[in-house]
C-alpha positions, 0 to 999 in steps of 0.5 A: 902297435895296432894289434896291441891297441886292439888287444888292450881295447878288447881287454878294457871292454871285457873289464867293463863287462864284468862291472856292468850286468848289462853291457847293451845298456852301457852302449846305448847310454854312451851313444845318447851322451855322445849325441848331446856333444855339439861336436859329435852332432855337427860331424853327423850333420855335415856328412849327409851319407852318414847321417842318413845311414845311421839313426842314433838313439833318441832321434827316431824312437817310434821307428824300430830297427833290428840293431839299435842305432842303425837303419834296416838294409832295405832303407840303406839300399833304397837310399843308395839307389836314389843317389846313384841310380839303378843302371846295370853298371852302377849295380854291378860296381856297387855289388863288387865294392860291397863284396870287397869290403865284406871280405876285408871286414871278415879278415879284420874280424878274424885278426881281432878274434885272434888278438882278444879271443880267450885262449887264442894264439896271438900273432904278435912277436915278443908281445906279453900282455899286461892285464893290469893295464886295463884296471883302474888305479885303485884296483892295482893297489895292493895293501899288506902288512909284515912282521919281523923279530930280532933277539936281544944283542946287548944293545937292543932289547928283543924287538918286533917290527910291525909294518904296513905297506901299499904297493902298486902293480906295474904289471902282472909280475912286478910291484913297487910301493912304500911302507911304514914300520914301528919297532916295538921293544919287549925287554931283555928276556921273558923274565924282564918284559918291558914294552918300549918304543924302540924306533920307526922306519920309512920303507920303499920296495920292489918285487919281481916274479922269478918263477912259480911263487918265488919273487926277487925282492929289494928295497931301501929304508930309513930307520930310526933305531933309538928308543924314544918317548915323544914324536919330537925326538924323531926329528933328529937326523943323526939317529936315522940310518939307511938300510939296503935290502936284497933277497927272495920272497915266496908266497905260501899256501896259508890263506884265510878270509882276511888275508889274500896271500901270505909271504915269507921273505929272506933279506940281506941288509948290505948297508948294516955293516955301516950302521952304528951300532951295527944292525942285524944283517939278515932279516926274516919277515912274514907278510900278509896281503889284504 
C-alpha cells in the first residue's frame, strides 16, 4: 500500500508539473501559505530542533541559502556541537548515526525511483497503475455523439437517432456514462420525405477495453417510441420502453481536428423482443468523441 501511495504521489506531482511552467514557484508558494497556518507555525515553534534546522521562506529573507527553506550544513553542524558538545564519543556516535541515516535514505530513494521513474520496472505484484486517478474530475469526462439509422418497417418510418453522451473514465480501460437521444423521422422513402418527431431516449452505458482498439459495450435505455408534437406527450409512462444492449465497439483511425476519435458499435438489444411494437434487435452506431 505504501508503494502504491508513493507511485500515485509521484504521478500527481508530474501532473502538476505539466500544468505549471515553473514547479519551484509552486513549492515556494506552498511553504509560504503553510507558514500562515496557525497549526503549522505552532508545530515548528514547539519543536526547537526543527525550527532551528529549517528556515521557511519569509522568516529570514536577507540570509541566503543554497536550498530555499533550509540552513547551510555548517550552521547545522555548529548547532549540533552547541547542543551535544564536541567530545570524541559524541562525534563518533553522531557520525555513525548520520552514515546509517544516509544509507537508509539512499535505499528509500532507489525504491521511489523504481516506483515512479519513467520506464522503470515496479516491484509491486499485481499492481496496475491507473493514470486517471491523478487527473481532475473534468479531465476525466469524455464527451461524445453518435448516430444510428433504421429503415422503414411498416410501422416506423425511416429514422435516425441522434445522441449526445458524457462518460466518466473510471480507469485507463473503462468508462461509464449517460446520454440523451432524439429520433428524427424522414418519411417512408425518398419519394415521400417528411420530417417528424418519432421519439426520444435516455441512455446509460459502460465500456471496457478488451484488446487493442476493441471494447466490450453494454447499456440500459428508456426510449419513447411514438410520434409526438409537444413535450407534454412525453409524460405518458406507457409509451416508454426498455432496451438492454450488449455488443462490441471498435475505435477506427478516422480522425479530424474536431473529433478526437471515431467509434463504430454493433449492439444487440435483447429486450427488443418484449417491445410493442417490436423494435430493431440489431443496432449499428457510429460515434464521435470530442
